[in-house]
N, C-alpha and C positions, 0 to 999 in steps of 0.2 A: 488456550487458548482462545481467546473468546472474540467475538463479533468484530470489533474492531481490526484485530490480526487477519481474520479466514479473510474483508473484506478488502483490507491489504491486498491480501500472498492475493486475488481473485483482482483487484485493478493489478495490479504488477503482472501480474502473467499476461492479460488481455493488451497489455501497454505492449509489452515485449513480441509481441504478434501483431497487432497496429505497426510496432515503427519496421521488423521485419518486414513486413507486408510492403511497407512503405519505401523503403531502402531498394524495392526488388522490381516491384511497379515504377519507382521514380516521382511517385504518387509522396509528392513534401509537404503535403496536405496532414495524409496520414500518419506519414514520419512520426509530425510536429502530437498529432492528438497520439498517437502512442508516447510519444516523451508524459505529457500532462499526463494522463494516464497512470504510465508509474512514476510520476513527483505523487499524485491522491494515491495511490499504494504503498510510498513511503508515507503520506500524514499517517493515512489510518496508522500503518502499521507503530510509527512515534505518542500520537493518541493511545492504544494500547500497549505501549510500553507504561505511559503512563499510569494509568488509569489500571494495572497490576502494579505499580510502586504503590498506588495509595491504598488500591489495597492488600499491601502485606503489611506495608504499615499500619495498616487501621490491623490487624490482626496482630501484631507488634504489639499494639501496646492495651491490646485483650488480656496479654497471658502477662 
Protein backbone atom coordinates (compact mmCIF):
# COMPACT_ATOMS: atom_id res chain seq x y z
CA UNK A 1 0.00 0.00 0.00
CA UNK A 2 1.56 3.25 -1.08
CA UNK A 3 1.08 6.81 0.07
CA UNK A 4 -1.76 7.51 -2.38
CA UNK A 5 -3.79 4.58 -1.08
CA UNK A 6 -3.24 5.71 2.52
CA UNK A 7 -4.32 9.26 1.67
CA UNK A 8 -7.34 7.86 -0.14
CA UNK A 9 -8.43 5.74 2.80
CA UNK A 10 -7.97 8.66 5.20
CA UNK A 11 -9.95 11.06 3.00
CA UNK A 12 -12.75 8.54 2.53
CA UNK A 13 -12.99 7.95 6.28
CA UNK A 14 -12.92 11.68 7.03
CA UNK A 15 -15.55 12.27 4.37
CA UNK A 16 -17.84 9.57 5.69
CA UNK A 17 -17.64 11.05 9.18
CA UNK A 18 -18.33 14.58 7.95
CA UNK A 19 -21.18 13.42 5.74
CA UNK A 20 -22.76 11.47 8.58
CA UNK A 21 -22.37 14.34 11.02
CA UNK A 22 -23.86 16.72 8.48
CA UNK A 23 -26.87 14.47 7.97
CA UNK A 24 -27.43 14.07 11.70
CA UNK A 25 -27.14 17.77 12.45
CA UNK A 26 -28.93 18.94 9.30
CA UNK A 27 -25.81 20.85 8.19
CA UNK A 28 -25.90 20.61 4.40
CA UNK A 29 -22.51 22.33 4.03
CA UNK A 30 -20.79 19.75 6.22
CA UNK A 31 -22.58 16.95 4.38
CA UNK A 32 -21.35 18.36 1.06
CA UNK A 33 -17.80 18.69 2.41
CA UNK A 34 -17.95 15.04 3.40
CA UNK A 35 -19.01 14.02 -0.09
CA UNK A 36 -16.17 16.08 -1.56
CA UNK A 37 -13.65 14.46 0.80
CA UNK A 38 -14.91 11.03 -0.19
CA UNK A 39 -14.42 11.99 -3.84
CA UNK A 40 -10.87 13.11 -3.10
CA UNK A 41 -10.27 9.77 -1.43
CA UNK A 42 -11.46 7.94 -4.50
CA UNK A 43 -9.17 10.06 -6.67
CA UNK A 44 -6.18 9.25 -4.46
CA UNK A 45 -7.01 5.56 -4.66
CA UNK A 46 -7.22 5.74 -8.45
CA UNK A 47 -3.86 7.51 -8.58
CA UNK A 48 -2.41 4.80 -6.37
CA UNK A 49 -3.81 2.12 -8.66
CA UNK A 50 -2.18 3.79 -11.68
CA UNK A 51 1.15 3.96 -9.85
CA UNK A 52 0.84 0.29 -8.88
CA UNK A 53 0.09 -0.70 -12.47
CA UNK A 54 3.07 1.28 -13.77
CA UNK A 55 5.32 -0.25 -11.14
CA UNK A 56 4.15 -3.77 -12.03
CA UNK A 57 4.63 -3.10 -15.75
CA UNK A 58 8.15 -1.82 -15.14
CA UNK A 59 8.93 -4.89 -13.01
CA UNK A 60 7.61 -7.17 -15.75
CA UNK A 61 9.85 -5.51 -18.33
CA UNK A 62 12.91 -6.09 -16.16
CA UNK A 63 12.35 -9.84 -16.16
